[in-house]
Structures are given as C-alpha cells and as structure tokens.
C-alpha positions as CSV (number, residue, x, y, z in Angstrom):
1,M,-78.3,37.7,82.3
2,T,-75.9,35.9,83.6
3,L,-74.6,32.1,81.7
4,I,-72.0,29.9,82.8
5,S,-70.5,27.0,80.7
6,Y,-68.0,25.3,81.0
7,P,-68.5,22.5,78.4
8,T,-64.7,20.9,78.5
9,R,-63.5,17.3,80.1
10,V,-60.3,18.0,81.9
11,H,-57.6,15.2,82.3
12,F,-55.1,16.4,84.9
13,A,-52.7,14.1,86.5
14,D,-48.5,13.4,85.8
15,A,-48.0,11.1,82.9
16,V,-51.6,10.9,82.0
17,M,-51.4,12.2,78.5
18,E,-50.9,8.8,76.6
19,H,-53.9,7.1,78.7
20,A,-55.9,9.8,78.7
21,L,-55.7,10.5,74.4
22,W,-56.1,6.6,73.9
23,S,-59.4,6.7,75.5
24,E,-61.0,9.6,74.6
25,M,-60.2,8.8,71.0
26,E,-61.6,5.4,71.2
27,K,-64.3,6.5,72.8
28,G,-65.4,9.2,70.6
29,R,-64.4,6.4,67.6
30,V,-62.1,9.0,65.9
31,R,-60.9,7.1,62.2
32,A,-58.9,10.5,61.1
33,A,-57.3,12.5,63.9
34,L,-55.1,16.0,62.4
35,L,-52.0,16.4,64.7
36,I,-51.0,20.3,65.1
37,W,-48.1,21.6,66.3
38,D,-45.7,24.9,66.2
39,R,-41.8,23.9,64.8
40,S,-40.3,24.7,67.8
41,H,-42.1,20.8,69.3
42,A,-41.1,18.9,66.3
43,N,-38.8,15.9,67.0
44,T,-39.5,16.3,70.5
45,E,-40.6,14.3,73.3
46,F,-43.7,15.6,73.2
47,H,-44.2,15.5,69.6
48,D,-43.7,11.3,70.5
49,R,-45.6,10.4,73.2
50,I,-48.7,12.4,71.8
51,R,-47.9,9.8,68.3
52,D,-48.0,7.2,70.7
53,G,-51.4,8.2,72.6
54,I,-53.0,7.9,69.0
55,P,-54.9,4.3,69.0
56,P,-53.8,1.4,65.9
57,G,-56.1,2.4,62.8
58,A,-56.6,5.8,63.0
59,D,-55.1,7.9,60.2
60,I,-53.0,10.5,61.5
61,L,-52.8,13.7,59.3
62,S,-49.7,16.4,59.8
63,C,-49.8,20.4,60.4
64,E,-46.9,21.8,61.5
65,I,-47.1,25.4,62.6
66,A,-43.9,27.4,61.3
67,E,-43.1,30.5,63.5
68,G,-45.4,33.8,63.0
69,A,-47.7,31.9,61.2
70,D,-51.2,33.6,60.5
71,T,-52.8,30.1,62.0
72,D,-56.8,31.9,61.2
73,L,-55.6,32.1,57.5
74,L,-53.9,28.6,57.5
75,A,-56.9,27.7,59.2
76,R,-59.1,28.7,56.3
77,R,-57.0,26.9,54.0
78,M,-57.1,23.7,55.5
79,A,-60.6,24.2,56.3
80,D,-61.3,24.2,52.2
81,G,-58.6,20.9,51.6
82,P,-60.7,17.2,50.4
83,E,-58.5,15.4,53.1
84,M,-60.2,17.7,55.8
85,Q,-63.5,15.6,55.1
86,A,-62.1,12.5,56.9
87,V,-60.9,13.9,60.1
88,D,-62.8,13.3,63.2
89,A,-60.8,14.8,65.8
90,I,-58.0,17.2,66.2
91,V,-55.6,17.1,68.5
92,A,-53.7,20.4,68.8
93,F,-50.7,20.2,71.4
94,G,-47.6,22.0,72.9
95,S,-48.3,26.0,72.3
96,V,-51.1,28.4,72.8
97,A,-50.0,29.0,68.7
98,A,-50.8,25.0,68.2
99,I,-54.0,25.4,70.1
100,E,-55.5,28.6,68.9
101,M,-54.8,27.2,65.1
102,G,-56.9,24.2,66.0
103,R,-59.8,25.9,67.9
104,S,-60.0,28.4,64.4
105,L,-59.7,25.2,61.9
106,R,-62.8,24.1,63.9
107,R,-64.5,26.9,63.3
108,E,-63.9,27.3,59.9
109,L,-65.5,23.8,59.6
110,H,-69.3,23.6,58.5
111,G,-71.3,20.9,59.1
112,S,-70.5,18.3,61.3
113,R,-67.6,19.2,63.6
114,P,-64.5,17.1,64.9
115,A,-63.9,16.4,68.1
116,F,-61.0,19.5,69.4
117,F,-58.8,17.6,71.8
118,A,-56.2,20.2,72.9
119,V,-53.1,19.2,75.2
120,P,-51.5,22.6,76.8
121,G,-47.6,23.1,77.5
122,I,-46.7,24.8,80.1
123,D,-48.3,28.2,78.7
124,G,-51.7,27.3,78.8
125,L,-54.5,27.7,76.7
126,P,-55.1,30.7,74.4
127,D,-56.8,33.7,75.5
128,P,-60.7,34.0,74.4
129,C,-61.4,36.3,71.3
130,N,-61.7,39.3,71.8
131,R,-65.1,40.4,69.9
132,N,-67.4,38.5,71.9
133,L,-67.8,35.3,75.1
134,E,-69.6,33.5,72.7
135,S,-66.5,32.5,70.4
136,W,-64.9,31.7,73.4
137,R,-67.5,29.2,75.0
138,D,-67.4,27.5,70.3
139,G,-64.1,27.4,70.9
140,L,-63.1,25.8,74.2
141,P,-62.0,22.3,73.1
142,S,-64.0,19.0,74.0
143,V,-61.0,17.7,76.0
144,V,-58.1,19.5,77.6
145,I,-55.5,16.6,78.9
146,C,-53.0,18.2,81.2
147,D,-50.0,16.4,81.7
148,P,-47.2,18.2,84.0
149,T,-44.7,15.9,83.3
150,L,-44.4,17.0,79.6
151,T,-42.8,20.6,81.0
152,Q,-39.2,18.7,82.0
153,S,-37.6,21.0,79.1
154,P,-38.9,24.4,78.7
155,A,-36.6,26.9,76.7
156,P,-35.0,29.3,79.6
157,G,-37.8,31.8,81.1
158,A,-40.8,30.6,80.1
159,L,-41.8,28.9,83.1
160,L,-41.6,32.7,84.5
161,R,-43.2,34.2,81.7
162,A,-46.1,31.7,82.1
163,A,-46.2,32.3,85.8
164,V,-46.7,35.8,85.2
165,L,-49.2,35.9,82.3
166,T,-51.1,33.1,84.6
167,L,-51.0,36.2,86.9
168,M,-52.1,38.8,84.6
169,R,-55.4,36.7,83.4
170,C,-56.2,35.4,87.2
171,I,-56.3,39.2,88.6
172,E,-57.9,40.7,85.4
173,S,-60.7,38.2,85.0
174,Y,-61.3,38.4,89.1
175,L,-62.0,41.8,89.1
176,G,-64.0,41.9,85.9
177,A,-67.3,43.6,86.1
178,A,-69.3,39.9,84.4
179,Y,-70.9,38.6,88.0
180,N,-69.5,34.6,87.6
181,P,-69.2,33.2,90.8
182,P,-67.2,29.7,89.5
183,A,-64.8,32.1,87.1
184,D,-64.2,34.2,90.4
185,G,-62.9,30.8,92.1
186,M,-60.7,29.7,89.3
187,A,-59.4,33.1,89.1
188,L,-58.6,33.2,93.4
189,D,-57.2,29.8,93.2
190,G,-54.7,30.3,90.6
191,L,-53.4,33.6,90.8
192,S,-52.1,32.3,94.7
193,R,-50.4,28.9,92.8
194,A,-48.6,31.1,90.3
195,I,-48.3,33.6,93.2
196,A,-47.0,30.6,95.2
197,A,-44.7,29.2,92.0
198,L,-42.6,33.0,91.9
199,P,-39.5,32.2,94.1
200,Q,-38.9,28.8,93.2
201,L,-38.8,29.7,89.6
202,V,-36.7,32.8,90.1
203,A,-34.5,30.9,91.9
204,T,-34.2,27.8,89.8
205,Q,-35.2,29.2,86.4
206,A,-36.3,25.9,85.9
207,G,-39.0,24.8,88.8
208,D,-39.1,20.8,89.9
209,L,-42.3,18.5,88.8
210,D,-44.4,19.9,91.6
211,T,-43.8,23.5,90.6
212,R,-44.6,23.0,87.1
213,R,-47.9,21.2,88.4
214,E,-49.0,24.2,90.6
215,L,-48.4,26.3,87.6
216,M,-49.8,24.0,84.7
217,A,-53.3,23.6,87.5
218,A,-52.8,27.6,87.5
219,A,-52.6,28.3,84.1
220,L,-55.7,26.3,83.5
221,N,-57.8,27.9,86.2
222,A,-56.8,31.3,84.2
223,A,-57.9,30.3,81.1
224,M,-61.2,29.1,82.3
225,A,-62.0,32.3,83.8
226,Q,-61.3,34.1,81.1
227,E,-64.8,33.6,80.3
228,K,-65.8,36.2,81.9
229,G,-63.4,38.4,79.1
230,I,-59.8,39.9,78.6
231,G,-58.8,42.2,80.6
232,P,-57.1,45.8,79.3
233,A,-53.6,44.9,81.0
234,H,-53.6,41.6,78.7
235,I,-55.1,43.4,75.9
236,L,-52.5,46.1,76.2
237,A,-49.4,43.4,76.5
238,R,-50.2,41.7,73.8
239,A,-50.8,45.3,71.5
240,L,-47.5,45.9,72.9
241,A,-45.6,42.4,72.1
242,A,-47.1,42.5,68.6
243,E,-45.1,46.7,68.3
244,C,-42.0,44.9,69.1
245,H,-42.4,42.0,67.1
246,D,-41.4,39.7,69.4
247,R,-43.2,36.9,72.2
248,L,-42.9,39.1,75.0
249,T,-46.2,39.8,76.2
250,A,-45.1,38.6,79.7
251,D,-42.6,41.1,80.0
252,A,-45.0,44.3,78.9
253,G,-47.4,43.0,81.2
254,R,-45.3,42.6,84.3
255,L,-44.4,46.3,84.1
256,I,-48.1,47.9,83.0
257,L,-50.6,45.6,85.5
258,P,-49.6,47.8,88.4
259,G,-50.9,50.7,86.6
260,I,-53.6,49.5,84.9
261,V,-55.3,47.8,87.9
262,A,-54.9,50.6,90.5
263,A,-56.4,53.0,87.2
264,T,-59.5,50.6,86.6
265,G,-60.0,49.1,90.1
266,R,-60.7,52.0,92.3
267,G,-63.6,51.5,94.2
268,N,-63.7,48.0,93.5
269,R,-64.3,46.1,96.7
270,K,-62.5,42.6,95.4
271,L,-59.2,44.5,95.9
272,D,-59.1,43.7,99.8
273,T,-59.0,39.9,98.8
274,L,-56.8,40.3,95.6
275,G,-54.5,41.7,98.3
276,R,-54.2,39.2,100.7
277,V,-54.1,36.8,98.4
278,I,-51.0,38.2,96.5
279,G,-49.4,39.7,100.2
280,G,-46.6,41.6,100.5
281,G,-48.1,44.0,102.8
282,G,-48.1,46.7,100.7
283,P,-51.0,49.6,101.5
284,D,-52.5,49.6,98.1
285,I,-52.8,47.0,95.4
286,E,-50.2,48.6,93.3
287,T,-47.6,48.0,95.8
288,A,-48.5,44.8,96.7
289,L,-48.5,44.1,92.9
290,H,-44.7,45.9,92.3
291,C,-43.6,44.2,95.7
292,A,-44.6,41.1,94.1
293,L,-43.4,41.6,90.4
294,D,-40.6,43.9,90.4
295,G,-38.0,41.9,91.4
296,L,-38.5,39.3,88.8
297,P,-35.3,38.6,86.0
298,M,-37.4,40.1,83.1
299,H,-37.3,43.0,81.3
300,A,-37.0,46.4,83.4
301,R,-38.7,49.2,81.5
302,L,-41.2,49.1,78.1
303,S,-38.3,51.3,76.4
304,D,-35.9,47.8,77.1
305,L,-38.2,46.0,74.7
306,G,-37.1,48.2,72.1
307,L,-40.7,49.9,72.2
308,T,-41.0,54.0,71.1
309,A,-43.1,56.5,72.0
310,H,-45.2,55.8,68.8
311,H,-45.7,52.2,69.5
312,L,-47.4,53.0,72.9
313,K,-49.6,55.7,71.5
314,R,-50.0,52.9,68.7
315,A,-51.2,49.5,71.5
316,A,-53.1,52.7,73.6
317,Q,-55.4,52.2,70.6
318,A,-56.5,48.5,71.6
319,V,-58.6,49.1,74.4
320,A,-60.8,51.6,72.3
321,G,-64.2,51.4,72.9
322,R,-64.1,49.9,76.5
323,R,-65.7,51.0,79.2
324,D,-63.0,50.1,81.7
325,I,-60.4,52.0,80.7
326,S,-60.3,55.2,78.0
327,Q,-57.3,55.2,75.7
328,S,-56.2,58.3,77.4
329,V,-55.4,57.0,80.8
330,A,-54.4,53.5,79.2
331,E,-51.5,55.5,77.2
332,A,-50.3,57.2,80.4
333,V,-49.9,54.2,82.1
334,L,-47.5,52.7,78.9
335,T,-45.8,56.0,79.4
336,Q,-45.0,55.7,83.2
337,A,-44.1,52.0,82.3
338,Y,-41.7,53.6,79.6
C-alpha cells in the first residue's frame, strides 16, 4: 500500500520570514516559543531577523547548540525540564543540526506537542529517520519558512556542497523503489534546479539571489521527495563523513554517487529520464554523473579526506540489510573512489 502524506505548510518568498513567522504564531496563539540555533548563527542577521518575527507578548526561551553536540541526547534532557511545559512552539532555524534538534525535542515531548516551525538555511531540512518513514512524517515541521534572503552570507563552499547534497538526494529519491508520483516529480524538479545552479556556484562560490533562490527551492523539493526514504549513497556518505570527523558528506557523496547509481540502477527504466535531466551527453548514467560532478572544486579522492581502507570497510556496514545494495558492493564502490 502506498501512503502519501505531506502535512506541512510552506511559505516561500524573498524577505517573507518575519511576516510569515509572525502571522503563523499569532494564528496559533503562541504564548511561549523555544528558539533553537547552532553556534554559527549566534549574533547574526539571521538570528536578529528571527527575533523580529516573534510577536510582542510571547515569551522566548533559547537553546544554542554547540558544534558536534549530540542533539538526540540534548533533546531528551530538555524534554524533562519544567520550562518546556509552557512552550507551545519550537522555532528551529539556520542549519540542519538546529532543525534536527527541534524535531528530536518535539518527538520526546509527550502529550500535547508544540507546533514546530523550521526556517532552513541553504542546507535545507534534515534527512528522514533511517528506521522508518512514519517517524519522517511525524517529524515534519508544522510550518516551513523558506526565505532566500537569509542565505546572503554563506560560508565558503557551503552553497556548492548544498547543491551536491540536494542533487544526491533527488537522484536517489527518484530511483527509489517506492511508488510515489509526487515525490518523483519533486525529485526531478529539484535535480534540474541543482544542476542548473552548479556552473554559477563554481564560477562565483557565492551565487546571486536568483541562484540561491533556485537552490533553496531544490533543497526543499529534495527533502520532501525523501518520503521515499534515504538512498545508499547518502547513507554511505554520512558514514564516511562520521569516520573523518568532519562535515564532508557532500565531498564523499560526490565521489561515490556515480558508482552507487551504476551498481543499484541497472534495469531501472528511470535512468533514461535522469540522463536527460543531467545532460552531458554520456552513453550511460555513470558517465553523465561524472561529467556533471568531476570538475567541481572539491576533494578529488576519498583518500584526500583522511580516510583509510579500514574506514571504508566500517562505513560500508551502514548499508547492511538493505535490499538495493549489498555491503560487499558498497565496499567495492568506496574502494574505487578511494
């Protein structure tokens, strides 16, 4: 049985954040809001604009996440605190880590759950839970506010890496076995936007507002398309990033995606459509992906990330039990990219 569920309100426009947050909180009669952000967004324009969007009279609680913090553990501890009893809205903004923290905290709260507002940065929304898609649906924000003007000062390389992660999410969602036509449509749209953004991101490393808007739209579509689940390349890329203790998921994903798609997509009738969207004129999907990704100014080999053969073997264990790829095939793809 196919279950398709998208119970999220989305605001998407330039400079919409303050008005959208204010109106949603007033409509929900929010009396106390918990703001969640990571340390990189402290004392920034993003942070100031979020506070400007809180209606007067609403109490504000704050949670700043330290770099590398265990958000699940932090959420469990916060859920037991007496101050959470008064909170009727969680506003997580700026980064995947902050939004993941908000999702975890809301899941830990028993009884009446507060509304959950997510205001993503350029890296978009978190992945769904690996274990089951019901937790993905339960963890969706009540409201998502996408405002491209909030992405005016990204860290060097952040936009390019966001584009690569979005591209990877879209491709794997589209190729996923689950029958979900809306997700397939969003995946293809997100992929075409991400592919179109890559040349300017390579040339400028910053991107104008039009490019950032397209990339934010692509990231939103990619996240929503993941109702079909997380693909093996994304899981392996995250496992590799964890092994080298750095946020290099996009670098690892770029290097292994062509091999993973070639290994898992044989016989999939959707490959021709993917090839047309990606372009490049290659004779097969692996060649087309190499044409699109190989020239990007990112790490050239997995060994450049400080990984060893032992790290590859351990990372390959992350796909154990999957039907679409065996652990041995995953290890072979990782070794080829090493």
